[in-house]
C-alpha positions as CSV (number, residue, x, y, z in Angstrom):
1,M,-0.2,-0.1,-0.1
2,A,1.6,3.4,-0.3
3,T,1.7,5.6,1.5
4,M,0.7,9.2,1.3
5,A,3.3,12.2,1.8
6,T,2.5,14.6,4.1
7,A,2.2,18.2,3.3
8,N,3.9,20.3,6.2
9,P,2.3,23.5,6.7
10,S,5.0,25.8,6.9
11,Q,5.4,24.7,3.4
12,F,2.5,25.7,1.8
13,R,2.7,29.2,3.3
14,V,6.1,29.4,1.7
15,D,4.8,28.8,-1.3
16,S,1.6,30.6,-1.1
17,I,3.8,33.8,-0.4
18,R,6.5,32.7,-3.3
19,S,2.9,32.1,-5.6
20,S,1.5,35.7,-4.1
21,T,5.2,37.4,-4.6
22,F,5.2,36.1,-8.2
23,F,2.3,37.1,-9.1
24,N,2.4,40.9,-7.8
25,A,5.5,41.2,-9.6
26,G,3.5,40.3,-12.8
27,R,1.0,42.3,-11.6
28,C,3.4,45.7,-11.4
29,Q,5.2,45.1,-14.4
30,L,1.9,44.9,-16.6
31,S,0.7,48.3,-14.8
32,A,4.0,49.8,-15.8
33,R,3.8,48.7,-19.1
34,C,0.2,50.1,-19.4
35,T,1.1,53.4,-17.5
36,A,4.3,54.1,-20.6
37,A,1.7,53.0,-23.4
38,A,-0.6,55.6,-21.7
39,S,1.5,58.1,-21.3
40,L,2.7,57.8,-25.5
41,R,-0.8,58.1,-26.5
42,R,-2.6,61.4,-27.1
43,P,-5.1,61.9,-24.8
44,V,-9.0,61.7,-25.3
45,V,-10.5,64.9,-25.8
46,R,-14.5,64.4,-25.8
47,P,-16.6,65.4,-28.3
48,L,-18.5,69.1,-27.6
49,R,-22.2,68.8,-27.3
50,V,-24.7,71.2,-28.6
51,N,-27.8,71.7,-27.7
52,A,-30.0,72.2,-30.7
53,T,-32.3,74.4,-29.7
54,Q,-29.3,76.6,-29.1
55,L,-27.8,75.9,-32.4
56,R,-30.8,76.8,-34.0
57,L,-31.0,80.4,-32.4
58,T,-27.7,80.8,-32.9
59,S,-27.8,80.8,-36.4
60,L,-31.4,82.4,-36.3
61,C,-29.4,85.4,-34.7
62,H,-26.4,85.3,-37.2
63,I,-29.0,85.5,-40.5
64,S,-31.1,88.1,-38.9
65,A,-27.7,90.3,-37.2
66,P,-27.5,93.5,-39.6
67,L,-24.9,93.8,-42.2
68,R,-21.4,96.1,-41.0
69,I,-20.8,98.7,-43.6
70,K,-17.4,100.4,-43.5
71,E,-17.7,103.7,-43.9
72,S,-16.5,105.3,-47.4
73,G,-14.2,108.4,-48.0
74,S,-17.1,110.2,-48.9
75,Q,-18.9,110.1,-45.6
76,E,-19.5,113.2,-44.4
77,R,-21.1,115.8,-41.4
78,S,-23.3,119.1,-41.9
79,Y,-24.9,121.6,-39.4
80,V,-28.4,122.6,-40.2
81,M,-30.6,125.1,-38.3
82,V,-33.7,125.2,-38.6
83,K,-34.4,129.5,-37.7
84,P,-36.6,130.9,-35.5
85,D,-39.0,131.0,-38.2
86,G,-39.2,128.0,-39.0
87,V,-39.7,126.9,-35.2
88,Q,-42.5,129.4,-34.9
89,R,-44.1,128.7,-37.2
90,G,-44.2,124.3,-35.9
91,H,-42.1,123.2,-39.2
92,V,-39.3,122.0,-36.6
93,G,-40.6,118.1,-37.4
94,E,-41.3,118.2,-41.0
95,I,-37.9,119.4,-41.6
96,I,-36.2,117.2,-40.0
97,S,-38.4,114.2,-41.2
98,R,-37.4,115.1,-44.5
99,F,-33.4,114.9,-43.9
100,E,-34.9,111.5,-41.8
101,R,-36.6,109.9,-45.1
102,K,-33.6,110.9,-47.2
103,G,-31.3,108.8,-45.0
104,F,-28.9,110.9,-43.3
105,Q,-28.4,110.1,-39.6
106,L,-28.9,112.5,-37.4
107,I,-25.8,112.7,-34.7
108,G,-27.4,115.4,-32.7
109,L,-30.5,117.8,-31.5
110,K,-31.3,120.8,-29.6
111,L,-33.3,123.2,-28.9
112,F,-31.2,126.4,-28.8
113,K,-31.4,129.9,-27.3
114,T,-28.7,131.6,-29.0
115,P,-26.2,133.7,-27.5
116,K,-25.2,137.3,-29.7
117,E,-21.6,136.3,-29.7
118,L,-22.0,132.7,-31.3
119,A,-24.5,134.0,-34.0
120,E,-21.6,136.6,-35.2
121,E,-18.8,134.2,-35.1
122,H,-21.5,131.9,-37.3
123,Y,-21.8,134.1,-39.4
124,G,-18.6,136.4,-39.2
125,E,-18.0,135.8,-43.1
126,L,-20.8,138.0,-44.3
127,K,-19.8,140.7,-41.9
128,E,-18.5,143.6,-44.3
129,K,-22.9,142.9,-45.6
130,P,-25.1,145.2,-45.3
131,F,-27.8,142.9,-43.4
132,Y,-24.9,141.4,-41.1
133,G,-26.7,143.2,-38.2
134,K,-30.2,142.2,-39.2
135,L,-29.5,138.7,-40.0
136,V,-27.7,138.5,-36.3
137,D,-30.7,139.8,-34.7
138,Y,-32.7,137.5,-36.2
139,I,-31.3,134.5,-35.3
140,I,-30.6,135.6,-31.8
141,S,-34.7,136.9,-31.7
142,G,-36.0,133.1,-30.6
143,P,-35.3,129.5,-30.4
144,V,-33.5,127.7,-33.2
145,V,-33.4,124.1,-33.9
146,C,-29.6,122.9,-34.1
147,I,-29.2,119.9,-36.4
148,A,-26.2,117.6,-36.5
149,L,-26.2,115.0,-39.7
150,E,-24.1,112.4,-41.1
151,G,-23.8,110.7,-44.3
152,P,-22.2,110.3,-47.4
153,G,-22.2,113.6,-49.6
154,V,-25.0,115.1,-46.7
155,V,-23.4,118.8,-47.4
156,A,-24.1,119.3,-51.0
157,S,-27.8,116.1,-50.5
158,A,-28.8,118.9,-47.7
159,R,-28.5,122.0,-49.3
160,K,-30.7,120.8,-52.3
161,L,-32.9,119.4,-49.9
162,I,-33.5,123.1,-48.4
163,G,-33.2,125.0,-51.9
164,A,-32.1,128.4,-53.3
165,T,-31.6,131.4,-50.6
166,N,-34.3,133.4,-52.1
167,P,-37.8,131.1,-51.2
168,L,-38.9,132.3,-54.8
169,N,-36.2,130.7,-56.9
170,A,-36.5,127.6,-55.1
171,E,-37.8,124.1,-56.0
172,P,-41.4,123.3,-55.5
173,G,-40.4,120.2,-53.2
174,T,-37.8,121.8,-51.8
175,I,-37.9,123.0,-47.8
176,R,-38.0,126.5,-49.0
177,G,-39.4,125.9,-51.9
178,D,-42.1,124.8,-49.9
179,L,-42.7,127.1,-47.0
180,G,-40.8,130.2,-47.4
181,I,-41.3,133.1,-49.1
182,E,-39.0,135.7,-48.2
183,V,-35.1,135.7,-48.0
184,G,-35.1,137.3,-44.3
185,R,-37.5,134.5,-43.5
186,N,-36.5,131.4,-45.5
187,V,-36.7,128.5,-42.6
188,V,-33.5,126.7,-42.3
189,H,-29.7,127.3,-42.3
190,G,-27.7,124.2,-43.9
191,S,-23.6,124.1,-44.6
192,D,-22.2,125.2,-47.6
193,S,-19.2,123.1,-48.4
194,P,-17.9,119.7,-45.9
195,E,-15.4,122.3,-44.0
196,N,-18.0,124.7,-43.0
197,G,-19.7,121.6,-42.0
198,L,-17.0,120.9,-39.6
199,R,-16.3,124.2,-38.3
200,E,-20.7,124.8,-37.6
201,L,-20.8,121.2,-36.2
202,G,-17.9,122.7,-33.4
203,L,-20.0,126.2,-32.7
204,W,-23.2,124.3,-31.9
205,F,-22.5,121.5,-30.7
206,D,-20.2,120.0,-27.9
207,Q,-18.1,117.4,-28.1
208,D,-20.4,114.8,-26.1
209,E,-23.6,116.4,-27.8
210,L,-22.6,114.0,-31.1
211,I,-23.8,110.7,-30.5
212,E,-22.5,107.8,-32.3
213,W,-24.9,105.3,-32.6
214,E,-25.2,102.3,-35.4
215,Q,-27.9,102.9,-38.0
216,H,-29.6,99.4,-38.3
217,M,-30.9,100.4,-41.6
218,T,-28.1,101.2,-43.6
219,P,-27.9,98.2,-45.3
220,W,-30.8,99.1,-46.8
221,L,-29.5,102.5,-47.8
222,K,-25.7,101.4,-49.0
223,E,-24.2,98.8,-50.5
């Protein structure tokens, strides 16, 4: 009869420790290989999730946003003034609306009582004329409405809308042609050159009274 071999408990413990040590060593080596491989791998970037509703709204906003028009070299500024007769007769709204309907941008507007010194400086080029004193006295006799306009060719175009100095010679459809009879009551003043436009705006408006703003109808006025 064969004799069964008796296992020593301490031998089991040694074998178990050896097995465990070998397994742990292998696991450590495997972990080290995985770590090294991971370090060589490119980082995974999670895809950006976009809400479909937000995407639609963003697209609509881009479609409806007004086009930005770069100002051309012909962009000008002009000073227009409704004289005391135009204010007294209640034509302020109609006069302003004519320039707005044309498409010029309003960048300054105020009701103003003119000091004599300002009137004299404004009409300084006419100082040698016999009507100079009468003209100054008239402009300071009542409130005026100061208007600052901006747009391509605004100076020449505004002069056409205003009409000839003598209302009797002004074409029908112009401000003076429709609303005036005499030179001394010709309703409105307008700058006669781009240089005078800037000079007169500097006389009648402080810098902080001229407002820079975006006119949203611009894409429908200019290419």
